NUBA-678009 format. One record per residue (C-alpha): y, x, z; residue in three letters. Coordinates in steps of 0.25 Angstrom, whole numbers, padded with zeros to 4 digits, always signed. Example, Ala and Ser with C-alpha at 12.3 -4.5 7.8 and 13.67 -1.06 7.14 Angstrom:
! residues 2
-0018+0049+0031ALA/-0004+0055+0029SER/
END
This chain:
! residues 270
-0402-0029-0197MET/-0401-0036-0183THR/-0398-0027-0172LYS/-0407-0032-0160LYS/-0403-0026-0147ILE/-0410-0029-0133ALA/-0401-0025-0120ILE/-0410-0023-0108TYR/-0406-0020-0094GLY/-0407-0024-0079LYS/-0402-0037-0075GLY/-0387-0037-0071GLY/-0385-0023-0078ILE/-0375-0029-0088GLY/-0384-0031-0101LYS/-0378-0045-0104SER/-0364-0039-0103THR/-0367-0028-0113ILE/-0375-0037-0122VAL/-0364-0047-0123ALA/-0353-0037-0125ASN/-0361-0029-0136ILE/-0364-0043-0143ALA/-0349-0046-0142ALA/-0346-0032-0149SER/-0357-0034-0160TYR/-0352-0049-0162SER/-0339-0043-0168GLN/-0347-0038-0180GLU/-0361-0044-0179TYR/-0369-0057-0178ASN/-0375-0056-0163VAL/-0385-0063-0155LEU/-0387-0061-0140VAL/-0399-0065-0133ILE/-0399-0065-0118GLY/-0413-0062-0113CYS/-0409-0063-0098ASP/-0413-0075-0089PRO/-0398-0075-0084LYS/-0394-0079-0098ALA/-0380-0073-0097ASP/-0380-0063-0108THR/-0372-0072-0118THR/-0363-0078-0108ARG/-0351-0069-0111THR/-0354-0071-0126LEU/-0354-0086-0126TYR/-0344-0088-0115GLY/-0354-0095-0106SER/-0369-0096-0103ARG/-0378-0102-0114ILE/-0390-0110-0113PRO/-0403-0101-0113THR/-0415-0103-0122VAL/-0424-0107-0110LEU/-0414-0117-0105SER/-0413-0123-0119VAL/-0428-0123-0121LEU/-0429-0131-0108LYS/-0422-0143-0115GLU/-0426-0141-0129ASN/-0439-0134-0134LYS/-0433-0133-0148GLU/-0419-0129-0147PRO/-0409-0126-0158ARG/-0403-0112-0161THR/-0390-0117-0156GLU/-0395-0121-0142GLU/-0399-0107-0139VAL/-0390-0098-0147VAL/-0375-0099-0144TYR/-0364-0092-0151HIS/-0354-0084-0142GLY/-0343-0074-0144TYR/-0341-0069-0158ASN/-0353-0079-0162ASN/-0363-0071-0154ILE/-0376-0079-0154SER/-0380-0080-0139CYS/-0394-0083-0133VAL/-0399-0083-0119GLU/-0414-0084-0116SER/-0413-0088-0102GLY/-0424-0088-0091GLY/-0430-0097-0081PRO/-0424-0101-0068GLU/-0425-0090-0057PRO/-0438-0089-0051GLY/-0445-0097-0062VAL/-0452-0091-0074GLY/-0451-0078-0082CYS/-0437-0073-0086ALA/-0442-0066-0098GLY/-0448-0079-0103ARG/-0434-0084-0108GLY/-0433-0072-0117VAL/-0446-0075-0124ILE/-0443-0089-0126VAL/-0429-0086-0131ALA/-0434-0076-0141MET/-0444-0086-0146ASN/-0435-0097-0148LEU/-0424-0089-0155LEU/-0434-0084-0164GLU/-0439-0098-0167ARG/-0425-0103-0169LEU/-0423-0091-0179GLY/-0411-0085-0171VAL/-0416-0071-0174PHE/-0415-0074-0189LYS/-0400-0076-0189GLU/-0392-0064-0194PRO/-0389-0057-0181PHE/-0384-0043-0182ASP/-0386-0040-0167VAL/-0395-0047-0157ILE/-0394-0043-0143ILE/-0404-0046-0132TYR/-0400-0045-0117ASP/-0412-0043-0109VAL/-0415-0042-0094LEU/-0422-0029-0091GLY/-0426-0029-0077ASP/-0437-0039-0077VAL/-0451-0035-0081VAL/-0454-0047-0090CYS/-0460-0047-0105GLY/-0450-0058-0109GLY/-0438-0048-0108PHE/-0445-0038-0117ALA/-0446-0049-0128VAL/-0434-0044-0136PRO/-0441-0031-0138LEU/-0455-0034-0138ARG/-0453-0045-0148GLU/-0444-0036-0156GLU/-0432-0045-0155PHE/-0424-0033-0151ALA/-0424-0019-0158ASP/-0417-0010-0148GLU/-0415-0010-0133VAL/-0404-0005-0124TYR/-0405-0005-0109ILE/-0393-0007-0100VAL/-0392+0000-0087THR/-0383+0005-0076SER/-0385+0018-0068GLY/-0391+0010-0057GLU/-0405+0012-0052TYR/-0410-0002-0055MET/-0403-0003-0068SER/-0409+0010-0073LEU/-0423+0006-0067TYR/-0422-0007-0075ALA/-0418+0001-0088ALA/-0430+0010-0086ASN/-0439-0002-0085ASN/-0433-0008-0098ILE/-0436+0006-0105ALA/-0450+0004-0101LYS/-0451-0009-0108GLY/-0444-0004-0120ILE/-0454+0008-0121LYS/-0466-0002-0119LYS/-0460-0010-0131LEU/-0457+0002-0139ASN/-0443-0003-0141SER/-0430+0005-0145LYS/-0421+0008-0134LEU/-0407+0010-0139GLY/-0401+0016-0126GLY/-0396+0013-0112ILE/-0383+0005-0109ILE/-0376+0010-0096CYS/-0369-0002-0090ASN/-0361+0005-0079CYS/-0361-0001-0065LYS/-0352+0010-0060GLY/-0361+0020-0053ILE/-0359+0035-0053LYS/-0363+0042-0066ASP/-0369+0029-0071GLU/-0368+0033-0086ALA/-0375+0047-0083GLN/-0386+0040-0075ILE/-0389+0030-0086VAL/-0389+0041-0097GLU/-0399+0049-0089SER/-0408+0037-0088PHE/-0407+0035-0103ALA/-0410+0049-0106GLU/-0422+0048-0096LYS/-0428+0037-0104ILE/-0425+0043-0118GLY/-0413+0034-0121SER/-0398+0035-0121ARG/-0386+0028-0116VAL/-0380+0020-0127ILE/-0368+0014-0120GLY/-0361+0015-0106VAL/-0354+0002-0102ILE/-0344+0005-0091PRO/-0342-0005-0079ARG/-0330-0014-0082SER/-0323-0025-0075GLU/-0321-0031-0089LEU/-0335-0035-0089VAL/-0335-0045-0078PRO/-0321-0050-0082GLU/-0327-0054-0096SER/-0340-0060-0090GLU/-0333-0069-0081ILE/-0327-0075-0093GLU/-0340-0075-0100ALA/-0335-0065-0110MET/-0339-0051-0115THR/-0330-0039-0113VAL/-0328-0038-0128ILE/-0323-0053-0129GLU/-0314-0053-0116LYS/-0309-0038-0117PHE/-0311-0034-0131PRO/-0302-0022-0131ASP/-0307-0016-0118SER/-0314-0003-0116LYS/-0326-0011-0111GLN/-0327-0019-0123ALA/-0326-0006-0131MET/-0338-0001-0123VAL/-0346-0013-0127TYR/-0342-0012-0142HIS/-0347+0003-0142GLU/-0360+0000-0135LEU/-0362-0011-0146ALA/-0359-0001-0157ARG/-0369+0009-0151ARG/-0380+0000-0150ILE/-0378-0006-0164TYR/-0378+0008-0170GLU/-0389+0014-0161ASN/-0401+0020-0168LYS/-0406+0028-0157ASP/-0417+0021-0150PHE/-0429+0026-0141THR/-0441+0021-0134VAL/-0437+0024-0120PRO/-0446+0033-0110GLU/-0443+0025-0097PRO/-0445+0032-0084LEU/-0456+0030-0074THR/-0453+0025-0060THR/-0454+0039-0055ASP/-0446+0045-0066GLU/-0435+0034-0064PHE/-0434+0037-0049GLU/-0434+0052-0052GLY/-0422+0049-0062PHE/-0414+0043-0051PHE/-0417+0055-0042LYS/-0413+0064-0053GLU/-0400+0057-0055LEU/-0397+0058-0040LYS/-0400+0073-0040ASN/-0390+0075-0052MET/-0379+0069-0044GLY/-0380+0055-0049PHE/-0381+0042-0041LEU/-0372+0046-0030GLU/-0365+0034-0024PHE/
END
Protein backbone atom coordinates (compact mmCIF):
# COMPACT_ATOMS: atom_id res chain seq x y z
CA MET A 1 0.00 0.00 0.00
CA THR A 2 1.38 3.39 -1.00
CA LYS A 3 2.19 5.87 1.77
CA LYS A 4 0.85 9.24 0.52
CA ILE A 5 2.13 12.21 2.51
CA ALA A 6 1.46 15.95 2.17
CA ILE A 7 3.86 18.41 3.81
CA TYR A 8 2.41 21.90 4.31
CA GLY A 9 3.88 25.08 5.75
CA LYS A 10 4.56 28.76 5.29
CA GLY A 11 6.70 29.74 2.32
CA GLY A 12 10.37 29.80 3.25
CA ILE A 13 9.92 27.68 6.37
CA GLY A 14 11.99 24.79 5.01
CA LYS A 15 9.36 22.40 3.64
CA SER A 16 11.33 21.64 0.50
CA THR A 17 14.51 20.86 2.44
CA ILE A 18 12.61 18.45 4.69
CA VAL A 19 10.70 16.84 1.82
CA ALA A 20 13.86 16.30 -0.23
CA ASN A 21 15.80 14.83 2.69
CA ILE A 22 13.10 12.44 3.86
CA ALA A 23 12.59 11.39 0.23
CA ALA A 24 16.33 10.69 0.01
CA SER A 25 16.02 8.64 3.19
CA TYR A 26 13.07 6.62 1.89
CA SER A 27 14.80 6.04 -1.45
CA GLN A 28 17.35 3.77 0.22
CA GLU A 29 14.57 1.21 0.67
CA TYR A 30 11.48 2.34 -1.24
CA ASN A 31 10.33 3.56 -4.66
CA VAL A 32 9.59 7.26 -4.16
CA LEU A 33 7.70 10.00 -6.04
CA VAL A 34 8.08 13.65 -5.00
CA ILE A 35 5.66 16.28 -6.33
CA GLY A 36 6.49 19.93 -5.78
CA CYS A 37 3.25 21.91 -5.44
CA ASP A 38 4.87 25.31 -4.99
CA PRO A 39 5.13 27.99 -7.72
CA LYS A 40 8.84 28.41 -6.89
CA ALA A 41 9.34 24.90 -8.32
CA ASP A 42 12.42 24.22 -6.20
CA THR A 43 11.37 21.13 -4.22
CA THR A 44 13.24 18.61 -6.35
CA ARG A 45 16.34 20.68 -7.17
CA THR A 46 18.47 18.93 -4.53
CA LEU A 47 17.20 15.52 -5.62
CA TYR A 48 17.72 15.94 -9.36
CA GLY A 49 20.80 18.18 -9.11
CA SER A 50 19.20 21.10 -10.94
CA ARG A 51 15.78 22.58 -11.60
CA ILE A 52 13.50 20.49 -13.80
CA PRO A 53 10.88 21.75 -16.27
CA THR A 54 7.52 22.32 -14.62
CA VAL A 55 4.25 20.77 -15.74
CA LEU A 56 2.88 24.20 -16.66
CA SER A 57 5.94 25.13 -18.72
CA VAL A 58 5.83 21.82 -20.59
CA LEU A 59 2.11 22.18 -21.31
CA LYS A 60 2.73 25.60 -22.87
CA GLU A 61 4.79 23.88 -25.54
CA ASN A 62 2.92 20.61 -25.84
CA LYS A 63 -0.68 19.98 -24.78
CA GLU A 64 -0.16 16.20 -24.82
CA PRO A 65 3.26 15.61 -23.21
CA ARG A 66 4.78 12.21 -22.57
CA THR A 67 5.44 11.04 -19.03
CA GLU A 68 9.21 11.49 -19.40
CA GLU A 69 8.68 15.18 -20.19
CA VAL A 70 7.24 15.88 -16.74
CA VAL A 71 8.65 13.08 -14.54
CA TYR A 72 12.42 13.16 -14.00
CA HIS A 73 14.55 10.64 -12.12
CA GLY A 74 17.02 11.94 -9.55
CA TYR A 75 18.99 10.69 -6.57
CA ASN A 76 18.49 6.95 -5.99
CA ASN A 77 15.98 6.94 -8.87
CA ILE A 78 13.50 9.19 -7.03
CA SER A 79 10.76 10.31 -9.45
CA CYS A 80 10.52 14.11 -9.43
CA VAL A 81 7.70 16.39 -10.61
CA GLU A 82 7.24 20.16 -10.30
CA SER A 83 3.78 21.60 -10.90
CA GLY A 84 5.06 25.14 -11.40
CA GLY A 85 2.97 28.30 -11.48
CA PRO A 86 2.25 31.43 -13.48
CA GLU A 87 4.64 34.34 -13.80
CA PRO A 88 4.54 36.69 -10.80
CA GLY A 89 1.50 38.95 -10.92
CA VAL A 90 -0.30 36.81 -13.49
CA GLY A 91 -2.89 34.11 -12.83
CA CYS A 92 -3.57 31.83 -9.87
CA ALA A 93 -0.64 30.04 -8.24
CA GLY A 94 -2.79 27.12 -7.13
CA ARG A 95 -3.88 26.53 -10.71
CA GLY A 96 -0.55 24.81 -11.40
CA VAL A 97 -1.32 22.19 -8.76
CA ILE A 98 -4.73 21.44 -10.25
CA VAL A 99 -3.33 21.14 -13.78
CA ALA A 100 -0.40 18.99 -12.63
CA MET A 101 -2.55 16.54 -10.70
CA ASN A 102 -4.94 16.17 -13.63
CA LEU A 103 -2.09 15.54 -16.07
CA LEU A 104 -0.29 13.02 -13.84
CA GLU A 105 -3.54 11.17 -13.38
CA ARG A 106 -4.20 11.16 -17.13
CA LEU A 107 -0.69 9.85 -17.83
CA GLY A 108 -1.19 7.05 -15.32
CA VAL A 109 1.73 8.14 -13.13
CA PHE A 110 -0.15 7.34 -9.91
CA LYS A 111 -0.71 3.78 -11.13
CA GLU A 112 3.01 3.06 -10.97
CA PRO A 113 4.10 0.98 -7.96
CA PHE A 114 5.33 3.76 -5.69
CA ASP A 115 5.86 2.91 -2.04
CA VAL A 116 5.93 6.57 -0.96
CA ILE A 117 4.49 9.71 -2.58
CA ILE A 118 5.33 13.05 -0.98
CA TYR A 119 3.66 16.38 -1.83
CA ASP A 120 5.42 19.64 -0.93
CA VAL A 121 2.64 22.21 -0.66
CA LEU A 122 2.72 25.96 -0.06
CA GLY A 123 0.53 26.71 2.94
CA ASP A 124 0.32 30.48 3.41
CA VAL A 125 -1.83 31.28 0.37
CA VAL A 126 -5.61 30.99 0.70
CA CYS A 127 -6.28 29.21 -2.58
CA GLY A 128 -8.30 26.11 -3.34
CA GLY A 129 -5.59 24.83 -5.68
CA PHE A 130 -3.27 24.14 -2.80
CA ALA A 131 -5.92 21.99 -1.12
CA VAL A 132 -6.08 19.64 -4.12
CA PRO A 133 -3.73 16.96 -2.70
CA LEU A 134 -6.13 16.60 0.25
CA ARG A 135 -9.48 17.48 -1.27
CA GLU A 136 -9.04 15.06 -4.17
CA GLU A 137 -7.53 12.41 -1.88
CA PHE A 138 -4.16 12.25 -3.61
CA ALA A 139 -2.63 12.38 -0.11
CA ASP A 140 -3.77 10.42 2.95
CA GLU A 141 -1.98 12.23 5.74
CA VAL A 142 -0.68 15.72 6.46
CA TYR A 143 2.27 17.16 8.37
CA ILE A 144 2.75 20.85 9.06
CA VAL A 145 6.22 22.41 9.13
CA THR A 146 6.68 25.43 11.38
CA SER A 147 9.25 27.27 13.45
CA GLY A 148 8.52 28.98 16.75
CA GLU A 149 8.07 32.35 15.04
CA TYR A 150 4.74 34.17 15.15
CA MET A 151 4.01 34.25 11.40
CA SER A 152 5.08 30.65 10.88
CA LEU A 153 2.74 29.47 13.63
CA TYR A 154 0.00 31.76 12.32
CA ALA A 155 0.29 30.04 8.92
CA ALA A 156 0.36 26.63 10.64
CA ASN A 157 -2.88 27.48 12.44
CA ASN A 158 -4.50 28.52 9.14
CA ILE A 159 -3.37 25.24 7.56
CA ALA A 160 -4.94 23.41 10.49
CA LYS A 161 -8.22 25.19 9.69
CA GLY A 162 -8.07 23.85 6.15
CA ILE A 163 -7.25 20.34 7.35
CA LYS A 164 -10.22 20.42 9.70
CA LYS A 165 -12.54 21.72 6.97
CA LEU A 166 -11.51 18.86 4.70
CA ASN A 167 -11.70 16.38 7.60
CA SER A 168 -8.17 15.23 6.77
CA LYS A 169 -5.70 13.40 9.00
CA LEU A 170 -2.99 15.46 10.68
CA GLY A 171 -0.03 13.28 11.58
CA GLY A 172 1.84 15.92 13.53
CA ILE A 173 3.88 19.10 13.54
CA ILE A 174 7.49 19.27 12.35
CA CYS A 175 9.51 21.92 14.18
CA ASN A 176 12.13 23.32 11.80
CA CYS A 177 14.24 25.40 14.16
CA LYS A 178 15.26 28.95 13.27
CA GLY A 179 17.30 29.39 16.42
CA ILE A 180 14.94 31.35 18.64
CA LYS A 181 14.83 30.78 22.40
CA ASP A 182 12.76 27.84 23.66
CA GLU A 183 11.67 27.07 20.10
CA ALA A 184 10.85 23.39 20.49
CA GLN A 185 8.78 24.10 23.63
CA ILE A 186 6.85 26.86 21.86
CA VAL A 187 5.98 24.55 18.95
CA GLU A 188 5.09 21.73 21.35
CA SER A 189 2.71 24.10 23.17
CA PHE A 190 1.08 25.08 19.88
CA ALA A 191 0.72 21.44 18.78
CA GLU A 192 -0.95 20.59 22.07
CA LYS A 193 -3.33 23.54 21.72
CA ILE A 194 -4.62 22.27 18.37
CA GLY A 195 -4.84 18.65 19.52
CA SER A 196 -1.73 17.35 17.80
CA ARG A 197 1.91 16.66 18.67
CA VAL A 198 5.43 17.36 17.49
CA ILE A 199 6.62 14.40 15.44
CA GLY A 200 10.11 15.75 14.80
CA VAL A 201 12.48 18.61 15.65
CA ILE A 202 14.99 19.64 12.99
CA PRO A 203 17.90 21.62 14.47
CA ARG A 204 19.41 24.54 12.61
CA SER A 205 22.52 23.37 10.76
CA GLU A 206 25.08 24.92 8.43
CA LEU A 207 25.16 21.61 6.56
CA VAL A 208 21.81 22.50 4.98
CA PRO A 209 22.98 25.57 2.99
CA GLU A 210 26.32 23.84 2.29
CA SER A 211 24.43 20.97 0.66
CA GLU A 212 21.87 23.09 -1.14
CA ILE A 213 24.46 25.34 -2.77
CA GLU A 214 25.63 22.19 -4.58
CA ALA A 215 22.03 21.13 -5.33
CA MET A 216 22.27 18.12 -3.02
CA THR A 217 20.44 16.92 0.07
CA VAL A 218 22.22 16.64 3.40
CA ILE A 219 21.72 12.87 3.18
CA GLU A 220 23.60 12.72 -0.11
CA LYS A 221 26.30 15.32 0.69
CA PHE A 222 26.89 14.49 4.37
CA PRO A 223 25.49 10.95 4.78
CA ASP A 224 27.24 10.27 8.11
CA SER A 225 26.37 13.60 9.76
CA LYS A 226 24.12 14.08 12.78
CA GLN A 227 21.83 16.21 10.60
CA ALA A 228 21.40 13.33 8.14
CA MET A 229 20.48 11.07 11.05
CA VAL A 230 17.82 13.60 12.13
CA TYR A 231 16.19 13.39 8.69
CA HIS A 232 16.39 9.59 8.70
CA GLU A 233 14.69 9.51 12.11
CA LEU A 234 11.93 11.89 10.97
CA ALA A 235 11.35 9.76 7.87
CA ARG A 236 11.05 6.66 10.06
CA ARG A 237 8.61 8.30 12.45
CA ILE A 238 6.40 9.50 9.62
CA TYR A 239 6.46 6.12 7.87
CA GLU A 240 5.54 4.25 11.05
CA ASN A 241 3.05 6.83 12.33
CA LYS A 242 -0.44 5.60 13.13
CA ASP A 243 -1.45 8.50 15.41
CA PHE A 244 -3.65 10.92 13.46
CA THR A 245 -6.11 13.60 14.53
CA VAL A 246 -8.44 16.13 12.98
CA PRO A 247 -7.01 19.35 14.44
CA GLU A 248 -8.90 21.96 16.45
CA PRO A 249 -7.29 25.20 15.24
CA LEU A 250 -7.29 28.32 17.36
CA THR A 251 -9.54 31.29 16.67
CA THR A 252 -7.83 34.61 16.01
CA ASP A 253 -8.40 35.70 19.61
CA GLU A 254 -7.22 32.34 20.95
CA PHE A 255 -4.08 32.54 18.84
CA GLU A 256 -3.24 36.02 20.15
CA GLY A 257 -3.96 34.79 23.68
CA PHE A 258 -1.62 31.84 23.11
CA PHE A 259 1.30 34.17 22.42
CA LYS A 260 0.46 36.32 25.44
CA GLU A 261 0.39 33.16 27.52
CA LEU A 262 3.84 32.18 26.23
CA LYS A 263 5.14 35.62 27.15
CA ASN A 264 3.76 35.32 30.67
CA MET A 265 5.40 31.89 31.03
CA GLY A 266 8.81 33.40 30.27
CA PHE A 267 9.05 32.39 26.62
CA LEU A 268 9.59 34.83 23.73
CA GLU A 269 12.31 36.75 25.58
CA PHE A 270 14.83 38.11 23.11
